[in-house]
N, C-alpha and C positions, 0 to 999 in steps of 0.2 A: 614947117611948123613943128615937126617932131623934135628938131634940134632945140627949138625954143623951150619945149616942155622939159627936155633933159637938162638944159641949163637951169631952168627954174627949180627942177627937182634937186639938183646938186646944191643950188643956193639954199634951198629950204633945209636940206640935210645939214649943211654947214652951219646954218643959223641955230638949229636945234642942238648940234654938238657944242657950239660956243656957249650955250646956256650954262653948262657945267664947268666953265673955265675957272670959276672961283673956288673950286674944290668941293662943291656940293655933290652929294651922291645921286647924280642924274644918269640914267641909262638910255641913251638914244638908240633907236633901231632903224634899220633901212631895209626895204624890200623892193627889188626890181625884177621885172619879168619882161621878156621879149618872146613873142609868139608868132607863129605862121599858121594861117588858116587858108581856106579856099578863096576867101575874098581879099587876102593880102596879109600884111604883117601888122602887128600892133605892139605897143609898148605900154606897160602899166607898172605902177609901183606905189610906194608909200613911205612915209617917214613917221616915226613915233617917238614919244618921249615918256619915260616912266620915272616917277619920283615918288617914293612912298606909296600911298594908296591911290595917287592920281596918275592916270594914263591918258595921253592924247595921241591920236593917230590921224594922219591926213593921207588919203589915198587918191591917186590919179588914175 
């Protein structure tokens, strides 16, 4: 299941990066974390898009 999340995460990041393909001043951001705790490992992250005063961030 975590492989599926990573693939969805990469797909979402690619989609956000493609939004600026026409030359618009779009600033995509990517945040990924892998952690180890007493109960196991976890993966978290997020993608964001900044354009002018508008910012959108999606975290998993």
